[in-house]
N, C-alpha and C positions, 0 to 999 in steps of 0.2 A: 800938295804936289809941287815939285821943284819948278821954279820959273827963273830962267837965266837966259840971256841972249845967246850965249855960246851953246848951252844945252839945246835950245830950240833950233839953232842953226845946224847942229850935228844931226838932229832928228830929221830936219828938212832935207839934208843931204843923203839921208839913208844910212847914216853911220850910227846905227842903234847900239852897237857894242860900245863904241866910244862914248856915246851919250850916257849910257848907264854908268860906265866907269867914271865919267866926269861928275855925274850927280853924286856918286858915292864919295869921290875925293873932296869935293868942296864942302861936303857935310862932315868930313872926318877931320877933327882938330889936329891930328898928327900929320896930316898931309902938308901942313904949312912948312915943314922942314925939308920937303922934297925940292930938288932943283927942277928947273924947267925941262931939262933933259929927262929926268926921272918921270915927270908928269907925262911927257910925250911918249916915252917908252911904255908906260903902263896903259895909256889910252890905245896905242897901236896894238899891244898884246891882247887887250880885251876885244878889240875889233876883229883881230885875226881869229881868236877863239870863237867869237860869236858867229863869224861867217863859216868857220869849219863845222860848228855844231849845226848850223842851218843847212849846209850842204849834206851832212850826214843824215839829218832828219828827212830831207827830200829823197835821198838815195833809198833809205829804209822804207819810206812810203811807197816808192815805185817798186821796190823788191817784193813787197807783200810776203815776207817770210812767214812760214806757217808757225814757227815757234820763236820765242825770244831766247836765243841761244848765242853765247859768245865763247870763243876758244878758251878763255881763262877759266871757264866753268866745266870743261870736259873732265869727266871722271875716269881716270886711268886705273882705278882700283877694281872696278867691276870686271869679272872674268868673261870677256867677250872677244878675245883675240885681237885687241886693238894694237896696231903697230905704232908705238909712240914716236919712233924716229921718223917714220913716214908722215904721220900726222903733223909733227912739228915742222917738217919741211913744207907740207901743204899749206899750213897757216901762213907761212911767209909770202905765199902768193906768186912765186916766180912762174909756176906752171900756168897761172892765168895769163900772165904777160906773154908766155910762149904759146898760148892758144892750145893747150893740151886738155885732155879729158880726165875725169875721175869717175870710177865705178865703185859704188858702195853696195855690197850684197850682204844678206843675212836674214835670219828669221824675224818675224814681227816683234817689235818691242825692244830691240837691242840698241836702238839709238841712231839708226841710219838717217832719218829725216833730221834729227836734232843736230848731228854732226854736219850734215849738209847746210843747215841753216846757220850754224856757227861759222862755217867757212864763208857763207854768203854775207854774214854780218861783218866779218873781218874785211872782205872785199869792199863792202860799202865804206868802211872806215878808211880804206886805202884809196878812196875816191874813184872806185870802179862801179859801173852800172851793173845791177844784178836783177834777175827776175826769177821768182819761184813759181812753179806751176805743178799741179798734180796731173799726171799724164791722162787719166780718164777724163778729167774736166777739160784738159786742153783739146783732146780730140772732139769733145762735144762742142766746144767753142769754135773750132776750125770748121766743123760741119755747118754750123750756123753762118760762119763767114763765107763759106762757099755759096750759100743760098742768097745772102744779101750783097754779094759782090765786094766784100771787104777782105777777101782772102789775101790779095796782094799786099795790102797794107799790114796785115797781121804777120805774114811771112817776113816782111821787111823789118818790122819791129823785133821779131824774134831773132833775126839775123844780127841786129845791131847791138844787142845787149852783150856786155863783156863777159858775164858769167850767167849762164842759163842753168837753172836747177830743175831737172825733170824727176819728180818724186813719184813713187809707187808705180814704176814701170813693170809691165808684164802681168798685171792682175787678170787680164783676159786677152784672148787671141785678137790680133788685129784684122780688121776687114780691109778690103782693097783700098778704100779711100784713106784710111789711117796709115796703111803702109806707104802710100804715095806721099802723104803729108809729112810723115816722119822723115822719109828720105830727103824731101825738099829742105826741111829744117836743118838736117845734119849736113847736107851738101853745102848749104849757104854758110854754115859755121866752120866747116872742116878746114883746119889750118889757119883760121882767122879769129875764132873766138873759142873760149873754154866752156865746157859743159860738164855738169855733174849729173849722174844718173843713179838713183837708188832703186833697189829691187829686192823682193823676197826670194826671187829665183836666182840660181847660179847662172853664170854666163852661158854655161853649156846648154841650158834649156831655152835660151832666147831665140835660137833659130826656129824652134817649133812654134813659139808664140807669134813670131812674125808671119810664118805660115806659107810663104812662097819663096822658093829657093833663091831666085835671082835677086829679089828685093832683100831677102835676109842676108845674103852675102854682101850686098852693097851697104846696107845699114850697119852691119857689124864691123865691116872694114873701116867705116868712118867713125864709128862710136867706140869700139873696143881696141882697135889696133894701136899699140903703144900707149894705152891709157893707164893711169895710175889705178891701183886696185886696193880697196879695203874690204876684206872678206871677214865679216863679223860672225860670231857664234855665241852660244850660251842661252840662258833663260831670259825671258822678257824682264826688262827693268821696270815695267809698269806694274808687275805683280806685287801686291802688298806683302811685306815681309812678315813672317810668323814671329811669335815672341822668341822662339829659339834663335831665329836668324838675326833678330835685332840685338 
């Protein structure tokens, strides 16, 4: 193990990236030809990269994305009605900065959750806070939070995150408490934070799922009005291909 006063001091100061780079440099015989400015530049670059990677890891842990997906791996060859120009624009993330919403609809297995997670991963890389939740599980957690008095804190945390991903929306009709909670979440975020919603149901069926006209109008106005839309179609990408298809 390397022992050197400078190495120890860098670690003591919490400069782990610089410490690792310093250790590699003093053990590299070719580093003797570097100027002091070169050494400093390399150390600073490694520290910056180390801190960026550490922040990204923390963002991803907090996001709890369902799938390990990145925009670079999006498959545009599959026949699912994917609007490449729109998705390219969404990857840039300006809509998140503008606190706009994105609705991704389509049948099961066409990659709705995967695309949402890919956009979430890119947002984390852009140093934005992200949180992924499945809507059925979210409503269960909110019901518990009402019971133990933690609902205020939970609403506050959902309002604060820069990109909220609500996956699997519309699997079952909402009860009165779920309607109220969803409206509270969307009201807190409207015009302030960006939200992605994925659903197997077309937007035209959402009013029925919400189940009460006044709430439905208010929820859809905050969620769908001026939202970006990705309407996917086609067969499930999860189905194993036959020998003929391969």
